Structures are given as structure tokens and as C-alpha cells.
C-alpha positions in Angstrom: 34.6 -7.2 47.6 32.0 -7.4 50.3 31.5 -10.8 52.1 28.7 -13.0 50.7 25.3 -12.6 52.3 24.2 -15.3 54.7 20.5 -14.4 54.1 18.4 -12.2 51.9 14.7 -11.7 51.8 11.8 -9.4 52.7 9.8 -8.9 55.8 6.2 -7.6 55.8 5.7 -4.0 56.7 1.9 -3.4 56.8 0.7 -4.2 53.3 4.2 -3.7 51.9 7.6 -5.5 52.0 11.0 -4.4 53.2 14.0 -6.0 51.5 17.0 -7.0 53.7 20.4 -8.6 53.5 22.2 -10.2 56.4 26.0 -10.9 56.5 27.2 -13.1 59.3 25.1 -14.9 61.9 22.4 -13.1 63.8 22.4 -13.8 67.5 25.9 -15.3 67.5 27.2 -13.3 70.5 27.8 -9.7 69.2 25.1 -7.1 68.4 24.0 -6.8 64.8 25.0 -3.6 63.0 22.0 -2.3 61.1 23.1 -0.1 58.1 20.5 2.7 57.5 21.1 4.4 54.1 20.6 8.0 53.0 18.4 9.8 50.7 15.6 9.6 51.6 15.2 7.5 48.5 18.6 5.9 48.1 19.4 2.2 48.5 21.7 0.0 50.6 24.2 -0.6 47.8 26.7 2.1 48.6 26.9 0.9 52.2 27.7 -2.7 51.2 31.3 -2.4 52.3 30.1 -2.3 55.9 29.5 -6.1 55.5 33.2 -6.4 56.2 32.4 -6.0 59.9 31.0 -9.5 59.9 34.6 -10.8 59.4 35.3 -9.5 62.9 32.2 -11.0 64.4 29.6 -8.3 64.1 26.7 -9.4 61.9 25.5 -6.7 59.5 22.0 -6.0 58.3 21.4 -3.9 55.2 18.0 -3.0 54.0 16.3 -0.9 51.3 13.8 1.7 52.7 10.3 1.5 51.4 9.9 2.9 47.9 13.4 1.9 46.7 15.7 -0.9 45.7 14.3 -4.4 46.6 11.5 -3.0 48.8 8.0 -2.2 47.6 7.9 0.7 45.1 5.0 3.1 45.3 5.4 5.6 42.4 1.7 6.5 42.7 2.0 7.8 46.3 2.1 11.6 46.8 4.4 13.6 49.0 2.0 13.4 52.0 2.6 9.6 52.2 6.3 9.9 52.6 6.9 10.9 56.1 9.7 10.6 58.7 7.3 8.6 60.9 6.8 6.1 58.1 10.5 5.3 57.9 10.8 5.3 61.7 8.0 2.7 61.8 9.7 0.7 59.1 13.1 0.6 60.9 11.4 -0.5 64.2 9.4 -3.2 62.3 12.6 -4.5 60.6 14.5 -4.9 63.9 11.5 -6.7 65.5 10.9 -9.0 62.5 14.6 -10.0 62.3 14.6 -10.9 66.0 17.5 -8.5 66.9 15.5 -6.0 69.0 17.3 -7.1 72.1 20.8 -6.5 70.8 21.7 -4.2 67.9 23.7 -1.1 66.8 22.5 1.4 64.3 24.7 3.0 61.7 22.8 5.8 60.0 24.5 7.6 57.0 23.4 11.0 55.7 19.5 11.0 56.0 19.9 7.7 57.8 21.6 9.6 60.7 18.6 11.7 61.9 16.4 8.7 61.2 18.5 6.6 63.6 18.7 9.4 66.1 14.9 9.6 66.2 14.8 5.8 66.8 17.3 6.2 69.6 15.2 8.9 71.3 12.6 6.3 72.2 15.3 4.5 74.3 15.0 1.0 72.9 16.3 -1.3 75.5 18.3 -3.4 73.0 20.0 -0.6 71.3 23.7 -0.9 72.3 25.3 1.9 70.2 24.5 4.6 67.6 26.8 5.7 64.7 25.7 8.9 63.0 27.7 9.4 59.8 27.8 12.5 57.5 24.4 13.6 58.7 22.4 16.7 59.3 20.3 17.3 62.5 18.7 20.4 60.9 17.8 20.8 57.2 17.7 24.6 57.5 21.3 24.5 58.8 22.1 22.0 55.9 20.7 24.5 53.4 22.6 27.3 54.9 25.9 25.3 54.6 24.9 24.2 51.0 24.7 27.9 50.0 28.1 28.5 51.5 29.7 25.6 49.7 28.0 26.5 46.4 29.4 30.0 46.7 32.9 28.5 46.6 32.2 26.8 43.3 33.5 28.3 40.0 31.2 31.2 39.2 30.1 29.7 35.9 29.1 26.5 37.6 26.9 28.3 40.2 25.4 30.5 37.5 24.4 27.3 35.6 22.9 25.8 38.7 20.9 28.9 39.5 19.6 29.3 36.0 18.3 25.8 35.7 16.9 25.8 39.2 14.9 28.9 38.4 13.6 27.2 35.3 13.0 23.8 37.0 15.1 22.1 34.3 16.8 19.6 36.6 17.2 16.9 33.9 19.2 19.2 31.6 22.6 17.7 30.7 24.1 21.1 31.5 22.6 21.1 35.0 23.7 17.6 35.7 27.3 18.4 34.6 27.3 21.4 37.0 25.8 19.3 39.7 28.7 16.8 39.3 31.2 19.5 40.1 29.7 19.9 43.6 29.4 16.1 44.0 33.0 15.5 43.1 34.1 18.0 45.8 31.7 17.3 48.6 30.0 13.9 48.1 32.6 11.5 46.7 36.2 12.5 45.9 37.2 9.2 44.4 37.8 8.9 40.6 36.1 6.9 39.2 33.1 6.7 41.6 33.0 3.2 43.2 30.5 0.7 41.7 28.5 0.4 44.9 28.0 4.2 45.0 27.1 4.4 41.3 24.5 1.6 41.9 22.7 3.7 44.6 23.1 6.8 42.5 21.4 5.2 39.6 18.7 3.6 41.7 17.6 7.1 42.8 17.1 8.2 39.2 15.4 5.0 38.2 12.7 5.7 40.7 13.0 9.2 42.3 9.6 9.2 44.0 10.9 9.3 47.6 13.9 11.4 46.9 12.0 14.1 45.1 9.1 14.1 47.6 11.3 14.5 50.7 14.6 15.9 49.5 14.5 17.4 46.0 16.4 17.1 42.8 19.8 16.7 44.4 21.8 17.0 47.6 22.2 20.8 47.7 18.8 21.9 46.4 16.4 20.6 49.1 12.9 21.7 48.2 11.0 18.6 49.5 9.2 18.0 52.7 12.4 17.9 54.8 13.5 21.4 54.0 12.3 22.8 57.3 12.8 19.7 59.4 15.1 19.7 62.5 15.7 17.4 65.4 18.2 19.6 67.2 15.8 20.3 70.1 15.2 16.6 70.7 18.8 15.3 70.6 19.3 15.6 74.4 16.9 12.7 74.8 19.5 10.3 73.4 21.3 8.2 76.0 22.9 5.6 73.7 26.7 5.6 73.3 27.2 7.6 70.1 29.9 7.9 67.5 29.8 10.8 65.0 31.6 10.6 61.7 32.2 13.2 59.0 34.7 14.1 56.3 36.8 17.3 56.1 35.4 18.0 52.7 31.9 16.7 53.5 28.7 18.4 52.4 27.8 17.6 56.1 30.1 20.4 57.3 31.2 20.7 60.9 28.4 23.3 61.5 25.9 20.6 60.3 27.3 17.9 62.6 27.9 20.2 65.6 24.4 19.9 67.2 24.9 16.1 67.6 28.1 16.7 69.5 26.7 19.5 71.6 23.5 17.8 72.6 24.2 14.0 72.8 25.9 13.3 76.1 29.4 11.8 75.6 29.2 11.7 71.8 32.6 11.0 70.2 33.4 12.8 66.9 35.9 11.5 64.3 36.7 13.7 61.3 38.3 12.0 58.3 40.8 14.4 56.7 40.8 12.9 53.2 37.1 12.3 52.9 34.0 14.1 51.8 30.5 12.4 52.4 31.6 8.8 52.2 34.6 8.0 54.5 33.8 4.3 54.4 34.6 4.4 50.7 37.2 7.2 50.7 39.3 6.2 53.7 38.2 2.6 54.3 41.1 1.4 56.5 40.8 4.2 59.0 37.0 4.0 58.8 37.0 0.3 59.8 39.6 1.0 62.6 37.4 3.7 64.0 34.3 1.5 63.7 35.7 -1.6 65.3 37.2 0.5 68.1 33.8 1.9 68.8 32.0 -1.4 68.6 34.5 -3.0 71.0 34.0 -0.2 73.5 30.3 -1.2 73.7 
């Protein structure tokens, strides 16, 4: 069970609202850890276990990115509205509105990783540390690795995926069953899936506006606006102490994570041998040991 929230609410973001949850006391001596979820178009739920860091003195901020969860939903907005810059602005706004801009750490998981990396490139003076977990730096590289992982699936599963992708029938029960084979190998290897992860998974399908616009119908068939997006050429600008996390069975394969390690000076990389895309759920004890060690080093 995650610790109880000490505060919940929304902050204004232009004409919209961003929902947040705080665990622990902000400004109590240690930097706040801001948990930045994946997608784009997921929710904070699957990252709720990070609230446990508050027990050791690091307050934790969760939030739902615009368009999802408790934040303003905008199903009428077209793909041109949903940009990387929009979510960069939202993150900066949240940090300012919560009064933690002078002392915070970012934890970006999956899509949240490159989003946090972009934030770190601006050299915010209060950013003490950066954790990039299970994240791509290049979506073309991500797609190349997805194709390789898909080629390792049973032939009938890949045939089913290809047939429905060609027809655009992503809601087919047959397609969803084949998709689950990939997810069980490379996204979450726990059986059954944890409740917090299921909550985020279902939130995407309750309102897939952002996910479909920027990503696509699932993790491995990226046909949205991010398909050609890369930050590899900008990573050298990051000067924040950085921890990289990935799983041995992760859809974010070593080739996907490697640019962060190559380009960010001094970046430390921890690979979780029994995990796929969610080491904080799949290997929680080692995950929290690694996280607290990194946080103490700051």
C-alpha cells in the first residue's frame, strides 16, 4: 500500500487544470521527487508506489498530465494541439505552482523520461537530480527495437498483429489478445498485473485522445506524432546528476537507453535482471535501494 497523500488538488495551467498529489511535507529539508508518468496519455496511478520514498524523508509529487486522469480532459483537441512543448510547459508550471522550483528531483518513466530530459536541458537551478527510467531518447530507435522484439514473438501472434494493423482494427479482441503477449513479455511480467498498473492501463482506454495522437494504438505500433522524434543530439546539454534505470526484458532495450549513457556526462545505469518495463513494480526492494542510494548521493 502506498502512504496516504498529505495533499491533493489542481493547479491552473493556462485555461486548464493539472491534478496533483503530494506525499510527505514539501520544503521539509529534502528535495521533492516529482514522478512524471509515461504515455503520453497515461496517468500517475502506476507510479503510486514511489510515494514510499516519503517514508525516508523525500516528499513525492505525482500528477496527471493534461488530457488524462484528474487533469482537464480535451477530447475535442486534434493532434496538432498535443505537442512535446505543451507538456514541457505543464511540468515547469507545476514545479513553480507547488513552490518547489528551488529544490526538486525528476523521475521520468517511459515517455516521462525524454520529457524530463528536455526539462533538464534548460538547466533549472533547483533541479538536484534526474532519474530516467525505461525510456527512449529516439522514437525511430524505439521502433527499430520494437520490430526486433516483435520478430521474437510466436509467428502466429506476429501474423495476427500485422493483419489487424494493416486493416486498422486495433479494437479487435484478437488483436488485443496478441498485443497482451508482447505486454506480458516486455511491459509487465507480473501475474496478475498490479492494480495500480491496471488503473493506468484502463485510463488510457477510457480517454485515448493523447495516447492515440502522440503515440498510437499501443506501445509497439507508434504511428502518432512522436514516431520521428528524437532528443539524442541534445542530451549532451544535461549537466544534472543522472540515474538511468531499465529492465533486462524491457521494451526499452539497452540500445534504446544507450544514448542517455553515452551523452549525459557521468550518467549511472542500473539494469534490473528480473524486470521488464516496470522495475518499481517487478523488483520493488532493489528498486527502492537503488533510488534511495541515488537520492542520498545528491
